[in-house]
C-alpha positions as CSV (number, residue, x, y, z in Angstrom):
1,M,21.2,15.6,10.7
2,A,17.8,16.5,11.9
3,Y,15.8,17.9,14.7
4,V,12.1,17.5,15.4
5,V,9.9,20.1,17.1
6,S,6.3,19.6,18.0
7,G,4.3,22.5,16.9
8,V,1.9,23.9,14.3
9,E,-0.8,21.5,12.9
10,G,0.5,18.7,15.2
11,C,3.4,18.3,12.8
12,D,7.1,18.0,13.6
13,H,9.5,20.6,12.2
14,L,13.0,19.9,11.2
15,G,16.1,22.1,10.7
16,I,19.5,20.7,9.8
17,R,22.7,21.7,8.1
18,R,25.5,19.7,6.5
19,A,29.0,20.6,5.5
20,R,28.7,21.3,1.8
21,S,29.1,24.5,-0.1
22,V,25.9,26.3,-1.0
23,G,24.4,25.1,-4.3
24,E,26.8,22.1,-4.6
25,R,25.1,19.2,-6.4
26,P,26.1,15.5,-6.1
27,A,27.6,13.7,-9.1
28,R,25.1,11.9,-11.2
29,A,25.1,8.1,-11.1
30,E,25.3,6.1,-14.3
31,P,22.1,4.4,-15.5
32,S,21.9,0.9,-14.3
33,G,20.8,-2.4,-15.8
34,E,22.5,-4.7,-18.2
35,G,21.3,-4.8,-21.7
36,G,18.7,-2.0,-21.2
37,A,18.4,1.6,-20.0
38,A,17.4,2.3,-16.4
39,L,14.0,3.6,-15.8
40,A,13.8,7.4,-15.4
41,L,11.3,10.0,-14.4
42,R,10.0,10.2,-17.9
43,D,9.0,6.5,-17.8
44,L,6.5,7.0,-14.9
45,G,3.5,8.2,-16.9
46,L,2.9,11.1,-14.5
47,R,-0.4,13.1,-14.7
48,P,-0.7,16.9,-14.9
49,A,-2.3,17.0,-11.4
50,Y,-3.0,14.9,-8.4
51,R,-5.7,15.1,-5.8
52,S,-6.5,13.2,-2.6
53,G,-9.5,10.8,-3.0
54,R,-8.9,10.4,-6.7
55,D,-5.2,9.5,-6.3
56,M,-3.0,7.8,-3.7
57,L,-0.5,10.6,-3.3
58,L,2.3,8.5,-1.9
59,D,1.7,5.4,-4.1
60,D,1.0,7.3,-7.4
61,F,3.4,10.2,-7.2
62,Y,5.8,10.6,-4.3
63,V,7.3,7.1,-4.0
64,P,7.7,6.5,-7.8
65,C,9.4,9.9,-8.3
66,L,11.7,9.4,-5.3
67,Q,12.6,5.9,-6.6
68,E,13.9,7.3,-9.9
69,A,15.4,10.6,-8.6
70,V,18.9,11.4,-7.4
71,L,18.1,15.0,-6.4
72,Y,15.1,16.3,-4.4
73,D,14.6,19.9,-3.5
74,R,11.7,21.0,-1.4
75,A,10.5,24.3,0.0
76,V,7.6,24.0,2.4
77,G,5.9,25.6,5.4
78,Y,6.2,22.5,7.6
79,F,8.2,19.3,7.7
80,S,7.6,16.1,9.8
81,S,9.9,13.3,10.7
82,T,7.0,10.9,10.5
83,L,7.2,11.1,6.8
84,Y,10.6,9.6,6.9
85,H,9.4,6.3,8.2
86,V,9.2,5.7,4.4
87,V,13.0,6.0,4.4
88,A,13.2,2.3,5.1
89,L,11.3,1.6,1.9
90,A,11.5,4.1,-1.0
91,F,14.0,6.5,0.5
92,S,16.5,3.8,1.2
93,D,17.1,3.3,-2.5
94,F,17.4,7.1,-2.9
95,V,20.1,7.0,-0.2
96,R,22.0,4.2,-1.8
97,R,22.0,5.9,-5.2
98,D,23.9,8.8,-3.6
99,G,20.6,10.8,-3.6
100,R,20.6,14.2,-2.0
101,M,17.8,16.3,-0.6
102,R,17.7,20.0,0.2
103,L,14.8,21.3,2.3
104,I,13.7,24.8,3.2
105,C,11.0,25.1,5.9
106,S,9.7,27.4,8.6
107,P,10.9,27.4,12.2
108,A,8.6,26.6,15.1
109,L,8.1,30.2,16.2
110,A,4.8,31.7,17.2
111,P,3.7,35.1,15.7
112,E,4.2,36.8,19.1
113,D,7.9,35.7,19.0
114,F,8.4,37.7,15.8
115,A,6.6,40.6,17.3
116,T,9.0,40.9,20.2
117,M,12.2,40.6,18.0
118,K,12.9,43.3,15.5
119,E,16.3,42.3,14.3
120,A,17.0,39.3,12.1
121,D,20.0,38.2,14.1
122,E,17.9,38.2,17.3
123,I,15.2,36.1,15.6
124,G,17.9,33.7,14.4
125,R,19.4,33.3,17.9
126,Y,16.0,32.7,19.4
127,A,15.2,30.1,16.7
128,Q,18.5,28.3,17.4
129,S,17.8,28.2,21.2
130,T,14.3,26.9,20.5
131,I,15.7,24.1,18.3
132,R,18.3,23.0,20.8
133,A,15.7,22.9,23.6
134,D,13.2,20.9,21.5
135,L,16.0,18.5,20.4
136,Q,16.8,17.8,24.0
137,M,13.1,17.3,24.8
138,L,12.8,14.8,21.9
139,L,15.7,12.7,23.1
140,T,13.9,12.2,26.4
141,R,10.9,10.7,24.6
142,P,11.6,7.1,23.7
143,E,9.0,7.0,20.9
144,A,10.8,9.9,19.2
145,V,14.4,8.8,19.5
146,P,14.6,6.4,16.4
147,A,13.3,8.9,13.9
148,T,15.4,11.7,15.4
149,R,18.5,9.5,15.3
150,L,17.7,8.5,11.7
151,L,17.5,12.0,10.5
152,A,20.6,12.9,12.4
153,T,22.3,10.1,10.6
154,L,21.1,11.3,7.2
155,I,22.8,14.7,7.7
156,A,25.9,13.1,9.1
157,N,26.1,11.1,5.9
158,E,25.6,14.3,3.8
159,I,22.3,13.1,2.4
160,I,19.9,15.8,3.6
161,D,20.4,19.5,4.2
162,V,17.7,21.7,5.8
163,R,17.6,25.4,6.3
164,I,15.2,27.7,8.1
165,A,13.2,30.4,6.3
166,F,11.9,33.6,8.0
167,T,9.7,36.2,6.4
168,D,10.3,39.9,6.9
169,N,6.7,40.3,7.9
170,P,6.5,39.8,11.7
171,S,3.0,38.3,11.5
172,G,3.7,35.9,8.6
173,I,5.6,32.7,8.1
174,F,7.4,31.1,5.1
175,H,4.7,28.9,3.5
176,D,5.9,28.0,0.0
177,K,4.9,24.5,-1.4
178,L,7.4,23.7,-4.1
179,G,9.1,20.4,-4.9
180,I,11.6,19.3,-7.6
181,F,12.8,15.8,-8.4
182,E,15.7,15.3,-10.8
183,D,17.0,12.0,-12.2
184,T,20.4,10.8,-13.6
185,E,19.5,12.1,-17.1
186,G,18.9,15.6,-15.8
187,K,15.1,15.3,-16.4
188,R,13.0,17.2,-13.8
189,V,9.6,16.9,-12.3
190,S,8.4,19.9,-10.3
191,F,5.2,20.2,-8.3
192,V,3.3,23.0,-6.6
193,G,0.2,22.8,-4.5
194,S,-1.1,22.5,-1.0
195,A,1.0,19.6,0.5
196,N,3.6,20.2,3.2
197,E,6.4,17.7,3.6
198,T,4.6,15.8,6.4
199,W,2.9,12.4,6.8
200,R,-0.4,14.1,7.5
201,A,-0.2,16.0,4.2
202,W,0.8,13.1,2.0
203,G,-1.2,10.4,3.8
204,L,-4.2,11.9,5.6
205,N,-5.2,15.4,4.5
206,H,-7.1,16.3,1.4
207,E,-4.4,17.9,-0.8
208,S,-3.9,18.7,-4.5
209,F,-1.0,19.9,-6.6
210,E,0.0,20.4,-10.2
211,V,2.9,18.6,-11.9
212,F,5.3,19.8,-14.6
213,C,7.7,17.6,-16.5
214,S,10.7,19.1,-18.3
215,W,10.6,16.8,-21.3
216,K,6.9,17.1,-22.3
217,N,6.9,20.5,-24.1
218,E,8.4,23.9,-24.1
219,P,6.0,25.5,-21.6
220,E,6.6,22.7,-19.0
221,L,10.3,22.9,-19.6
222,L,10.2,26.6,-18.9
223,R,8.0,26.1,-15.9
224,T,10.4,23.5,-14.3
225,R,13.4,25.8,-15.0
226,D,11.5,28.7,-13.3
227,H,10.9,26.5,-10.3
228,V,14.6,25.5,-10.1
229,D,15.5,29.2,-10.3
230,N,13.0,30.0,-7.5
231,F,14.4,27.4,-5.2
232,R,18.0,28.4,-6.0
233,R,17.2,32.0,-5.0
234,L,15.6,30.8,-1.8
235,W,18.5,28.6,-1.0
236,R,21.0,31.4,-1.5
237,S,18.8,33.8,0.5
238,Q,18.4,36.0,-2.5
239,E,14.5,36.0,-2.5
240,P,13.1,39.4,-1.4
241,G,11.1,39.2,1.8
242,V,12.6,35.9,2.9
243,R,15.7,35.2,5.1
244,I,17.4,31.8,5.1
245,S,19.4,30.7,8.2
246,H,21.7,27.7,8.8
247,L,21.7,26.0,12.1
248,D,24.6,27.1,14.3
249,Q,27.6,24.8,15.0
250,V,26.3,23.9,18.5
251,T,23.1,22.4,17.1
252,R,25.1,20.6,14.4
253,E,27.4,19.1,17.0
254,Q,24.4,17.9,19.0
255,L,23.0,16.1,15.9
256,V,26.3,14.6,15.0
257,A,26.6,13.3,18.5
258,I,23.4,11.3,18.3
259,A,23.8,10.1,14.7
260,D,24.2,6.3,14.1
261,D,27.5,5.1,12.7
262,D,25.6,2.7,10.4
263,L,22.8,4.1,8.2
264,D,21.3,0.7,7.7
265,H,21.1,0.2,11.4
266,A,19.4,3.6,11.8
267,I,16.8,2.6,9.2
268,N,16.2,-0.7,10.8
269,A,15.9,0.9,14.2
270,V,12.9,2.9,12.9
271,R,11.4,-0.2,11.4
272,S,11.8,-2.2,14.6
273,H,10.4,0.6,16.8
274,Q,7.3,0.9,14.6
275,L,6.8,-2.9,14.7
276,S,7.3,-3.2,18.5
277,R,5.0,-0.2,19.1
278,R,2.2,-1.7,17.0
279,A,2.7,-5.2,18.5
280,Q,2.1,-4.0,22.1
281,P,-1.4,-4.9,23.4
282,T,-3.4,-1.7,23.5
283,G,-7.0,-2.9,23.6
284,R,-7.2,-2.2,19.9
285,P,-8.0,1.6,20.0
286,L,-8.5,3.3,16.6
287,M,-5.4,4.7,15.0
288,D,-5.4,8.2,13.4
289,H,-6.3,7.0,9.9
290,Q,-9.1,4.8,11.2
291,R,-10.6,7.6,13.3
292,L,-10.3,10.1,10.5
293,V,-12.0,7.8,7.9
294,L,-14.9,7.3,10.3
295,E,-15.2,11.1,10.8
296,D,-15.3,11.5,7.0
297,W,-18.0,8.7,6.8
298,E,-20.2,10.6,9.3
299,A,-19.6,13.9,7.5
300,K,-20.8,12.3,4.3
301,G,-24.0,11.1,5.8
302,H,-22.8,7.7,6.8
303,H,-22.1,6.6,3.2
304,G,-18.7,5.8,1.7
305,I,-15.9,3.3,0.9
306,V,-12.9,2.6,3.2
307,N,-10.0,2.1,0.8
308,F,-7.3,0.6,3.0
309,A,-4.5,-1.7,2.0
310,T,-4.5,-5.2,3.4
311,G,-3.5,-5.0,7.1
312,A,-4.4,-1.4,7.6
313,G,-7.4,-2.3,9.8
314,K,-10.6,-2.1,7.6
315,T,-12.4,-4.7,9.8
316,L,-11.7,-2.8,13.1
317,T,-12.7,0.5,11.5
318,A,-16.0,-1.0,10.2
319,I,-16.8,-2.5,13.6
320,A,-16.2,0.9,15.2
321,G,-18.7,2.3,12.7
322,V,-21.2,-0.5,13.5
323,K,-20.8,0.4,17.2
324,R,-21.6,4.0,16.5
325,W,-24.6,3.2,14.3
326,T,-26.2,0.6,16.5
327,S,-25.7,2.8,19.6
328,G,-28.0,5.3,18.0
329,G,-30.7,2.7,17.4
330,G,-29.8,1.5,13.9
331,A,-29.5,-2.1,12.7
332,T,-26.6,-3.6,10.8
333,V,-26.2,-6.3,8.2
334,I,-22.6,-7.3,7.2
335,L,-22.0,-9.0,3.9
336,T,-19.0,-11.3,3.3
337,P,-18.0,-13.1,0.1
338,G,-17.6,-16.6,1.6
339,R,-17.5,-18.9,4.6
340,D,-14.0,-18.1,5.9
341,L,-14.5,-14.4,6.1
342,H,-18.0,-15.0,7.5
343,A,-16.5,-16.9,10.5
344,Q,-13.6,-14.4,10.8
345,W,-16.1,-11.5,11.1
346,I,-18.0,-13.2,13.8
347,R,-14.8,-13.8,15.8
348,E,-13.8,-10.1,15.4
349,I,-17.2,-8.8,16.5
350,E,-17.1,-11.1,19.5
351,M,-13.7,-9.6,20.4
352,E,-14.5,-5.9,19.9
353,L,-18.2,-5.9,20.9
354,P,-18.5,-8.6,23.5
355,D,-22.0,-7.6,24.5
356,A,-23.4,-7.7,21.0
357,Q,-25.8,-10.4,19.8
358,I,-24.7,-11.8,16.5
359,L,-27.0,-13.6,14.0
360,P,-25.1,-15.7,11.5
361,A,-27.0,-16.2,8.2
362,G,-25.7,-18.5,5.5
363,A,-22.2,-20.1,5.5
364,G,-23.7,-23.3,7.0
365,S,-25.6,-21.7,9.8
366,D,-29.1,-23.0,10.9
367,K,-31.5,-21.6,8.2
368,A,-34.6,-22.0,10.4
369,D,-32.9,-19.9,13.1
370,W,-31.9,-17.0,11.0
371,Q,-35.2,-17.0,9.1
372,R,-37.1,-16.7,12.4
373,L,-34.8,-14.1,14.0
374,L,-33.8,-11.9,11.0
375,P,-36.9,-9.6,11.3
376,I,-36.0,-8.9,14.9
377,F,-32.3,-8.4,14.4
378,S,-32.8,-6.1,11.4
379,A,-35.4,-3.9,13.1
380,P,-34.6,-0.6,14.7
381,G,-34.2,-0.2,18.5
382,N,-30.6,-1.1,19.1
383,S,-28.7,0.3,22.1
384,A,-25.3,-0.2,23.8
385,E,-27.0,-2.8,26.0
386,H,-29.1,-4.5,23.3
387,R,-26.9,-4.4,20.2
388,R,-27.8,-6.8,17.4
389,V,-25.7,-7.5,14.3
390,V,-26.4,-9.8,11.3
391,V,-23.4,-11.4,9.5
392,T,-24.3,-13.0,6.2
393,T,-22.8,-14.0,2.9
394,N,-23.4,-12.3,-0.4
395,H,-25.2,-15.4,-1.7
396,T,-27.6,-15.6,1.3
397,F,-28.2,-11.8,1.3
398,A,-29.4,-11.9,-2.3
399,S,-31.7,-14.8,-1.7
400,D,-35.5,-14.4,-1.7
401,D,-35.7,-16.0,1.8
402,F,-33.4,-13.3,3.2
403,Q,-34.9,-10.4,1.4
404,R,-38.5,-11.3,2.4
405,R,-37.6,-11.2,6.1
406,L,-35.2,-8.2,6.1
407,K,-36.5,-5.0,7.8
408,S,-35.1,-2.4,5.4
409,G,-35.3,1.3,5.9
410,D,-33.4,4.4,7.0
411,H,-32.4,2.7,10.2
412,L,-30.4,0.0,8.3
413,L,-26.6,0.0,7.8
414,I,-25.2,-2.3,5.2
415,V,-21.5,-3.1,5.4
416,A,-19.8,-5.1,2.5
417,D,-16.4,-6.6,3.1
418,E,-14.4,-7.2,-0.1
419,M,-17.1,-5.0,-1.7
420,H,-16.0,-5.7,-5.3
421,R,-17.4,-9.2,-4.8
422,A,-20.8,-7.6,-4.1
423,G,-20.7,-6.2,-7.7
424,S,-21.8,-9.5,-9.3
425,P,-25.1,-8.9,-11.2
426,R,-27.3,-10.9,-8.8
427,V,-26.0,-9.4,-5.6
428,L,-25.8,-5.8,-7.0
429,N,-29.3,-5.9,-8.3
430,V,-30.6,-6.8,-4.8
431,L,-28.4,-4.2,-3.1
432,E,-29.8,-1.5,-5.3
433,Q,-33.3,-2.4,-4.4
434,T,-32.6,-2.5,-0.6
435,M,-33.7,0.6,1.3
436,C,-31.0,1.6,3.9
437,G,-29.9,4.8,5.7
438,A,-26.1,4.0,5.8
439,T,-23.6,2.1,3.8
440,L,-19.9,1.2,4.3
441,G,-17.9,-0.6,1.6
442,L,-14.5,-2.1,2.5
443,S,-11.8,-3.1,0.1
444,A,-8.1,-2.7,-0.6
445,T,-9.0,-2.9,-4.3
446,F,-12.6,-1.9,-4.7
447,R,-12.7,-1.4,-8.5
448,R,-13.9,-4.4,-10.5
449,Q,-11.4,-5.1,-13.2
450,F,-12.8,-4.9,-16.7
451,D,-16.3,-4.0,-15.2
452,E,-16.5,-0.2,-15.2
453,D,-20.3,-0.3,-15.1
454,G,-20.3,-2.6,-12.0
455,T,-17.8,-0.4,-10.3
456,N,-19.8,2.7,-10.9
457,R,-23.0,1.1,-9.7
458,L,-21.2,0.0,-6.5
459,M,-19.9,3.5,-5.9
460,D,-23.4,4.9,-6.5
461,F,-24.7,2.6,-3.8
462,F,-22.0,2.7,-1.2
463,G,-20.9,6.3,-1.8
464,P,-17.6,8.1,-2.3
465,V,-14.1,6.9,-1.4
466,L,-13.5,8.2,2.1
467,M,-10.4,10.0,3.3
468,P,-7.7,9.1,4.1
469,V,-6.9,6.4,1.5
470,I,-4.2,4.1,2.8
471,G,-2.2,2.4,0.0
472,L,0.6,0.0,0.4
473,A,3.3,2.7,0.8
474,E,1.3,4.4,3.6
475,A,0.7,1.1,5.3
476,L,4.4,0.2,5.2
477,M,5.3,3.7,6.4
478,L,2.9,3.5,9.3
479,G,4.3,0.1,10.4
480,L,1.0,-1.6,9.7
481,L,2.8,-4.0,7.4
482,V,6.3,-5.3,7.6
483,P,8.9,-4.4,5.0
484,Y,9.7,-7.0,2.4
485,D,12.3,-8.3,-0.1
486,Y,11.2,-9.4,-3.6
487,R,12.9,-12.5,-5.1
488,L,12.4,-13.0,-8.8
489,H,13.0,-16.5,-10.2
490,E,13.1,-16.9,-14.0
491,L,12.1,-20.0,-15.9
492,R,11.5,-21.0,-19.5
493,L,8.8,-23.2,-21.1
494,D,9.9,-26.5,-22.5
495,D,10.2,-26.9,-26.2
496,D,6.8,-28.6,-26.7
497,E,5.2,-26.0,-24.4
498,I,6.7,-23.2,-26.5
499,E,5.3,-24.8,-29.7
500,Q,1.8,-25.1,-28.2
501,Y,1.9,-21.5,-26.9
502,E,3.0,-20.1,-30.2
503,N,0.4,-22.1,-32.2
504,L,-2.4,-20.9,-29.9
505,T,-1.1,-17.3,-30.2
506,K,-1.2,-17.6,-34.0
507,R,-4.8,-18.9,-33.9
508,I,-5.8,-16.2,-31.5
509,G,-4.4,-13.5,-33.8
510,Q,-6.2,-15.0,-36.8
511,M,-9.5,-15.0,-35.0
512,V,-9.0,-11.4,-33.9
513,S,-8.1,-10.3,-37.4
514,Q,-11.4,-11.9,-38.5
515,G,-13.4,-9.8,-36.0
516,A,-13.9,-12.2,-33.2
517,S,-14.9,-10.5,-29.9
518,V,-12.8,-10.9,-26.8
519,N,-15.8,-10.1,-24.6
520,D,-17.9,-13.2,-25.3
521,A,-17.1,-15.6,-22.4
522,S,-18.3,-18.7,-24.3
523,S,-16.8,-17.9,-27.7
524,P,-14.1,-20.2,-29.4
525,L,-11.7,-17.2,-29.0
526,Q,-12.2,-17.2,-25.2
527,M,-11.6,-21.0,-25.1
528,L,-8.2,-20.5,-26.9
529,L,-7.3,-17.8,-24.5
530,I,-8.0,-20.1,-21.5
531,R,-6.0,-22.9,-23.1
532,R,-3.0,-20.6,-23.7
533,A,-3.2,-19.2,-20.1
534,R,-3.2,-22.7,-18.7
535,I,0.1,-23.5,-20.5
536,L,1.7,-20.6,-18.6
537,K,0.1,-21.5,-15.2
538,Q,0.8,-25.2,-15.6
539,A,4.4,-24.8,-17.0
540,R,6.1,-28.1,-16.5
541,G,9.1,-26.5,-14.8
542,K,7.2,-24.6,-12.1
543,V,6.8,-27.5,-9.6
544,P,10.5,-28.6,-9.7
545,M,11.7,-25.0,-9.5
546,A,9.4,-24.3,-6.5
547,A,10.5,-27.5,-4.8
548,D,14.1,-26.5,-5.3
549,I,13.5,-23.0,-3.9
550,L,11.8,-24.4,-0.8
551,Q,14.6,-26.9,-0.2
552,R,17.2,-24.2,-0.5
553,E,15.4,-21.4,1.4
554,Y,13.2,-23.0,4.0
555,Q,14.5,-22.9,7.6
556,D,13.0,-24.4,10.7
557,G,10.4,-22.1,12.1
558,D,9.7,-20.3,8.8
559,R,6.1,-19.9,7.8
560,W,5.7,-20.2,4.0
561,L,2.5,-19.7,2.0
562,V,2.7,-21.1,-1.5
563,Y,0.1,-20.2,-4.2
564,C,-0.6,-22.8,-6.9
565,D,-2.9,-22.8,-9.9
566,D,-5.1,-25.8,-9.1
567,V,-5.4,-28.9,-7.0
568,K,-3.2,-31.0,-9.4
569,Q,-0.3,-28.6,-9.2
570,M,-0.7,-28.2,-5.4
571,K,-0.6,-32.0,-4.9
572,A,2.4,-32.4,-7.2
573,L,4.4,-29.8,-5.2
574,T,3.2,-31.2,-1.8
575,K,4.5,-34.7,-2.9
576,E,7.9,-33.3,-3.8
577,C,8.2,-31.3,-0.6
578,L,7.3,-34.3,1.6
579,A,9.7,-36.5,-0.3
580,A,12.4,-34.0,0.5
581,G,11.5,-34.0,4.2
582,L,9.8,-30.5,4.2
583,P,6.8,-29.9,6.5
584,A,4.2,-29.3,3.8
585,L,0.4,-28.9,4.4
586,E,-2.3,-28.5,1.8
587,F,-5.1,-25.8,2.1
588,Y,-7.9,-25.6,-0.5
589,S,-11.6,-24.9,-0.6
590,E,-12.7,-28.5,-1.3
591,M,-11.1,-29.8,2.0
592,T,-13.8,-31.5,4.0
593,S,-12.1,-30.8,7.3
594,G,-8.9,-29.6,8.8
595,R,-8.6,-26.1,7.4
596,D,-8.5,-24.4,10.8
597,E,-6.0,-27.0,12.0
598,V,-3.7,-26.2,9.1
599,I,-3.6,-22.5,10.0
600,R,-3.1,-23.2,13.7
601,S,-0.3,-25.6,12.9
602,L,1.4,-23.0,10.7
603,G,1.2,-20.4,13.5
604,K,2.4,-22.8,16.2
605,Y,5.1,-24.8,14.5
606,G,5.9,-23.1,11.2
607,G,6.0,-25.0,8.0
608,I,4.8,-24.7,4.4
609,V,1.2,-24.3,3.5
610,I,0.5,-25.0,-0.2
611,A,-2.7,-23.4,-1.3
612,I,-4.9,-22.4,-4.2
613,R,-7.1,-19.3,-4.5
614,C,-9.2,-19.8,-1.4
615,L,-6.7,-17.8,0.6
616,D,-6.7,-14.8,-1.7
617,E,-9.3,-12.5,-0.1
618,G,-9.4,-11.3,3.5
619,I,-8.4,-14.4,5.4
620,D,-6.3,-13.4,8.4
621,I,-3.1,-15.4,8.4
622,P,-0.5,-12.9,9.7
623,V,2.1,-15.4,10.9
624,T,3.3,-16.1,7.3
625,D,6.7,-14.6,6.6
626,H,7.4,-16.0,3.1
627,A,5.3,-16.2,0.0
628,L,6.0,-18.2,-3.1
629,I,3.8,-17.6,-6.2
630,L,3.7,-20.3,-8.8
631,A,0.7,-19.1,-10.7
632,S,-1.3,-15.9,-10.8
633,S,-4.0,-14.5,-13.0
634,T,-3.6,-11.1,-14.6
635,V,-6.3,-9.7,-12.2
636,E,-4.5,-6.9,-10.3
637,R,-6.6,-7.5,-7.2
638,E,-5.5,-11.1,-6.9
639,Y,-1.7,-10.5,-6.8
640,I,-2.0,-7.4,-4.6
641,Q,-3.9,-9.4,-2.0
642,R,-1.5,-12.3,-2.2
643,R,1.4,-10.0,-1.4
644,G,-0.7,-8.4,1.4
645,R,-1.3,-11.7,3.1
646,V,2.4,-12.2,3.8
647,L,3.1,-8.5,4.9
648,R,0.6,-8.5,7.8
649,Q,2.1,-8.0,11.2
650,A,2.1,-10.9,13.6
651,P,2.2,-9.7,17.3
652,G,3.7,-12.2,19.6
653,T,6.1,-13.6,16.9
654,N,9.5,-12.4,15.9
655,K,8.3,-11.4,12.4
656,V,9.9,-8.1,11.4
657,S,10.1,-8.6,7.6
658,A,8.9,-10.8,4.8
659,E,10.0,-12.3,1.5
660,V,8.0,-12.6,-1.7
661,H,9.3,-15.2,-4.2
662,D,7.8,-15.0,-7.7
663,L,8.2,-17.4,-10.6
664,M,8.3,-15.5,-13.8
665,L,8.3,-17.0,-17.3
666,V,10.9,-15.6,-19.7
667,D,11.4,-16.1,-23.4
668,Q,14.5,-17.5,-25.1
669,I,16.4,-14.2,-24.9
670,G,15.5,-13.4,-21.3
671,G,12.6,-11.0,-21.8
672,A,9.2,-11.4,-20.0
673,L,7.1,-13.9,-21.9
674,T,3.9,-11.9,-21.2
675,K,3.4,-8.3,-20.4
676,S,1.0,-9.2,-17.6
677,E,3.7,-11.0,-15.7
678,A,6.0,-8.0,-16.1
679,V,3.3,-5.7,-14.8
680,R,2.9,-7.9,-11.7
681,A,6.6,-8.0,-11.1
682,L,6.9,-4.3,-11.5
683,E,4.2,-3.8,-8.9
684,F,5.8,-6.2,-6.5
685,V,9.3,-4.7,-6.8
686,R,8.0,-1.1,-6.6
687,L,8.1,-0.9,-2.7
688,A,10.4,-3.8,-2.0
689,R,13.5,-2.9,0.0
690,N,16.1,-4.8,-2.1
691,S,17.3,-2.9,-5.1
692,A,18.9,-5.9,-6.9
693,A,15.5,-7.2,-7.9
694,R,14.6,-3.9,-9.5
695,E,17.8,-3.8,-11.5
696,R,17.3,-7.3,-12.8
697,L,13.7,-6.6,-13.7
698,K,14.7,-3.6,-15.7
699,V,16.9,-5.9,-17.8
700,I,14.0,-8.3,-18.3
701,V,11.6,-5.6,-19.3
702,S,14.1,-4.1,-21.7
703,L,14.4,-7.5,-23.5
704,S,10.7,-8.2,-23.5
705,Q,8.8,-8.5,-26.8
706,D,5.0,-8.8,-26.4
707,P,4.1,-11.4,-28.9
708,V,0.3,-10.9,-28.5
709,T,-1.7,-8.3,-30.3
710,L,-4.6,-8.7,-27.8
711,P,-4.9,-6.9,-24.5
712,D,-2.6,-8.9,-22.3
713,W,-5.0,-8.8,-19.3
714,I,-7.3,-11.4,-20.9
715,D,-6.9,-14.5,-18.8
716,Y,-8.9,-17.2,-17.1
717,E,-10.1,-16.5,-13.6
718,E,-11.8,-19.3,-11.6
719,E,-14.4,-18.4,-9.1
720,S,-13.0,-18.6,-5.6
721,D,-15.1,-19.8,-2.7
C-alpha cells in the first residue's frame, strides 16, 4: 500500500505498512530454466561505480538488478511514485517472482514542524495526519489516482513495505542513500551514493553511486554484509539518532480500500493512463526531459549531444533549440542522412515553426535555388519574424558547392540527426573544418560501432552528452513508448547450409591462424565472413517460417513491419503472403514511387509492410504494432532502432502495446548458432513484459557453443539510403 505526498524537490513521498513481522524475508524461488541455470546478479557484469552522463542509470544498473533480484531493501531521503511507472516493465517480473521490497524514507514534514513538536509520539501523530490528508488530496487528482492505486495494491499483496524515518535533531531529516539487491542464490549487490528512490534521481538528475558485490572478494563481501546490518538496524529502529515509525491502522485501512483486486489490472491502469495522457493534443509543449536537456545545452555553451531513445522526442527538442538560437539572430543548418528524414524534418519544422522559411538542399531539391539562396539563409540576422532554416543531407553538406556558399561563423548552429552517420570520413572532415558557434547532435545510439576514433572526433565536434540521457527503460517508464512482448522463434539451417557454414568457419579459422587481418575490408578473409553471414541471413527456412507466423498471428487491422535482408528475400515473402490472402506491401529504397502511399495505407487500413533496411533510421511510422525480424546484422544500432520503430506511440489509434517477433537460428542441440544473435535476443528480452521469453532464452544461451574464434560482431553491413 502506498501514499504519495507532494513535497520536497518536487518529488512524491510514500509511506506504507504491510502485515508481516519485522525482519521477515520471503522464501527464495528456485532457479528457472530447463537445461541451464538461471541468470543471477553475478552474471550482470556490474561496474564498481555508475555516474550520470557516462551511464544510463536505469538501463545499466537499476533495471538489470531488479530483474534478477527477489529482495530489494532501500533507505533514502525521498521516494516518488513516478519511479514505479517502471513496475509495468521491470518491476512486474520482480512481483511475479514473489519479490519483496522494504523501503525507509523521510516524511513530508518541514523543519518548523519538528521545531514545534518535542515528543516523538507527537511528531508521529502529526506525520500520520499529514499522510492521511495528502492521500485524500491525491485521490481527488485524476492524474495521480492510477499510481496511488497501484502502490496501494502492491502493499495489499504484501510486496512492498515502507516505514517512516525521523531524526532526533529537530532541524534535520533522514537522508541515507543505501540500496541492497539480493537474488535467489543469496548473492547481494549493495550501492551507496547520491540517488533518491525517485524518477528525477534515476532519470533526470546528475547522480553517482558506488557498487559492491558480495561474490567478488572479501572486502566487498564484508562491505555488503555491513550494509545489510545497517539496514537491519534502521528497520528495527535500533540506529542511534533515528526513529522508525509504521503507518497507523487508519491509514492502512485507507490504502486497502483503494487497492485493486487484480495486480495486473492495476499495472495496466498505470500504462493506459500514461498512454492516454501522452496521446491528448497539447500543442506539443516540451516535456521535462526535453526542457532539461536544452537547459544543459545552453549551460554548456550551446554544444552537446541529445542521447534520447527512439520516440523520446529528439526532433521536437532540436526544433525548440533551433527556435531559441534563431530568435537570437543565429542561423541553422540541419543535417540528415537521407531523403526520407530530409522530408520528415521539413514537415516537422513546418508544424512547429509555421512562420519559418525553410531552404531544402539536396534530396532532389532544385540545386540552382539552394545555391542561390544558401548565402542568405546561412547569414546572421534571424528573428522570430524572419527565421530561416537550411535542411540538407550529409552528402550535400559535404559537397564543394555547398561549402563554398555556406556563411560559417559564430552565428551558425549545426544540427545533425542520426549523428553517427555524420561520422563517415568525408562528412566528418568537412564538419571539422566548418566554423560554427553552436552544435547539437541527435541520436539514440550515437557511438559508431567499431570506429572509436570516429566517435571521439564526433564528440570533439558536437560536445558532451547532455543530461538527462533517456534510454529505453526511461522512455517506457515515461509512457513515451508502448510496452511490448518479445516472441522468439527458433529455426535450424538445412543440412547443406550447415555444411557450407561449417566449411566457411573452418577456412576462416585457418586464415586467422595464419595471421590474416579482420580489419581489411577487401581481404579474402572479409569475403569469407560476408559469405558466411549471408548463409545465416538467407537461411532457406526463414521465409516459410515468417509466412507461417504471419498467417497464424495476423488479425484484421494489425499493422506489421517485417524486416528482410534484401530485395530477393522480401519479394519471396511478399509472394507467399499474397498467395495466403494476406495484405502485404513492399517498401524499399529502390522503389521509383509509392513509398508514401505504402505508409499511408498501413496507417489507414492496417496490413503488412515487408521492408529492407531503408526503414532502420529515424523514419516516423508510429502506427506499427507488430515487428517481425527475419535478418539483422550484428550492428547494435540497427536492431535497437528496429525495435524502436514499433514501440512508438500512435495518438489517434488504439495502440497500447506492441509485439516483436524475432527469428533466431539455433544449432542441433538448441543453442544459439551465433553469439551475436544471442546478444540481440538478450537485449530485446531485457525490457519485454513477458517473462516466458526470458526463461526460454536462458535455456538457449545455456546450450550455446560459439564455434567461431573470431569476434562474433564481424558481419556484412550494406549502406542504407
